[in-house]
Structures are given as structure tokens and as C-alpha cells.
C-alpha positions as CSV (number, residue, x, y, z in Angstrom):
1,M,0.0,0.0,0.0
2,G,1.2,3.5,-0.2
3,V,0.7,7.1,-1.6
4,I,-0.4,8.0,-4.9
5,E,-0.7,11.2,-6.6
6,V,-3.1,11.6,-9.4
7,K,-3.1,14.7,-11.5
8,V,-6.0,15.4,-13.8
9,D,-6.1,17.8,-16.7
10,P,-9.6,17.5,-17.9
11,G,-9.6,19.5,-21.3
12,I,-11.3,22.4,-22.3
13,C,-12.3,23.5,-19.0
14,G,-8.5,23.9,-17.8
15,L,-9.6,23.2,-14.3
16,K,-7.0,21.1,-13.2
17,S,-7.0,18.9,-10.1
18,K,-4.3,16.8,-8.0
19,I,-5.6,14.3,-5.8
20,I,-3.4,12.5,-3.0
21,V,-4.6,9.0,-2.1
22,E,-3.0,7.3,1.2
23,S,-3.5,3.6,2.3
24,G,-2.0,1.5,4.8
25,D,-4.1,-1.4,3.8
26,M,-6.5,-2.8,1.1
27,M,-9.6,-1.7,2.8
28,S,-9.7,2.0,2.7
29,A,-7.8,4.9,1.6
30,S,-7.7,8.6,2.8
31,V,-8.2,11.3,0.0
32,S,-7.2,14.9,-0.3
33,I,-7.9,17.2,-3.3
34,E,-6.4,20.3,-4.6
35,S,-8.4,21.7,-7.6
36,D,-8.6,24.7,-9.5
37,C,-12.5,23.9,-9.9
38,P,-14.9,24.9,-7.3
39,D,-17.0,21.7,-7.7
40,I,-14.3,19.4,-7.3
41,T,-13.1,21.2,-4.3
42,K,-16.4,20.5,-2.7
43,I,-16.0,17.0,-3.4
44,G,-12.4,17.0,-1.6
45,E,-14.2,18.8,1.5
46,K,-16.9,15.8,1.7
47,I,-14.7,12.8,0.6
48,G,-12.3,12.1,3.5
49,E,-12.0,8.1,3.8
50,V,-12.8,5.7,0.9
51,D,-13.9,2.2,1.3
52,S,-11.5,0.7,-1.3
53,M,-13.6,-2.8,-1.4
54,K,-17.1,-1.3,-1.5
55,D,-16.4,1.8,-3.8
56,V,-13.6,0.2,-6.3
57,F,-15.8,-2.9,-7.1
58,A,-19.0,-1.1,-7.2
59,R,-20.9,-0.9,-10.6
60,L,-20.3,2.0,-12.5
61,G,-22.0,5.3,-11.0
62,D,-22.9,3.4,-7.6
63,A,-19.7,4.3,-5.6
64,S,-19.6,7.1,-3.1
65,V,-17.3,9.0,-5.1
66,Y,-19.8,9.2,-8.1
67,Q,-22.5,9.7,-5.7
68,L,-20.4,12.7,-4.4
69,G,-20.0,13.8,-8.1
70,K,-23.7,13.8,-8.7
71,E,-24.3,15.9,-5.6
72,Y,-21.4,18.3,-6.4
73,C,-20.1,18.7,-9.9
74,S,-21.9,20.3,-12.4
75,H,-20.6,18.7,-15.9
76,G,-21.5,15.4,-16.5
77,T,-18.4,14.5,-18.5
78,C,-15.8,15.4,-15.7
79,P,-13.2,12.7,-15.3
80,V,-12.2,13.6,-11.9
81,P,-14.3,11.2,-9.9
82,G,-12.8,8.1,-12.0
83,A,-9.5,9.4,-11.4
84,I,-10.3,9.2,-7.8
85,L,-11.3,5.8,-7.9
86,K,-8.3,4.9,-9.8
87,G,-5.8,6.4,-7.3
88,V,-7.8,4.7,-4.5
89,E,-7.0,1.2,-6.6
90,A,-3.7,1.7,-6.8
91,A,-2.9,3.3,-3.2
92,C,-4.7,0.3,-1.7
93,G,-2.7,-2.6,-3.7
94,L,-5.8,-3.3,-5.8
95,A,-4.0,-2.5,-9.2
96,L,-0.6,-1.4,-10.4
97,P,-0.5,2.7,-10.9
98,K,-0.7,3.0,-14.8
99,D,-1.7,6.4,-16.5
100,V,-5.1,6.4,-18.2
101,H,-5.2,8.3,-21.5
102,I,-8.2,9.9,-23.4
103,S,-7.4,11.1,-26.8
104,I,-10.1,13.4,-28.5
105,E,-9.5,14.2,-32.2
106,K,-12.0,15.9,-34.7
107,K,-12.2,14.4,-37.9
108,D,-13.5,16.2,-41.1
């Protein structure tokens, strides 16, 4: 287990976030967030401890992190809630830390 830092550049809004996830076991992780986005900052104020077994293995949208996103985030395509869960997964030793990439290109 350990400490994981996840940096998110969400695209056109430009409101970057840094997520720090710490875990001493596979069961839970503490999450802190620094963000340029006021919505994500609110999530960071509320999130605290995440139950990794419940949230990482929940169905998409059912995790407490996504519930906080639903309550506080005003943009449905925000990648930060998923990034938080990827950080929890890695910090708890449930997956190796590996970058995730989304590439968007307009084709004419």
C-alpha cells in the first residue's frame, strides 16, 4: 500500500486537479484534493475516507465517489471522480499504478 498522486487535466475547462490518496491497507484510503474547480473542491471537502472494497468494486456510478460527483459536480463528463477511484485502487494495492489516457480529435 502507499501514497498515490493523481493529476487530472480535464480538457477544455482547464480546471486541473491533484488528488493525493494514502492507504495503509487494502480496505480504505484517505483522499485529499487540490483543484482549480470549485465543484471538485467541494468533493474534496466531503470525501475523507473511501472504502476501497465497496467503491472500487461497485458498479459504475454506484460508488460513493460518484455519488459525491452527482451531488457537487455540474459537468456530467468530468473525469475527476473516475481518477479518484483509480488513485484509491492503486493506493490500496488493488491494481498497479498506470496512466489512463483519453485522446479526442475532430475528424472532418
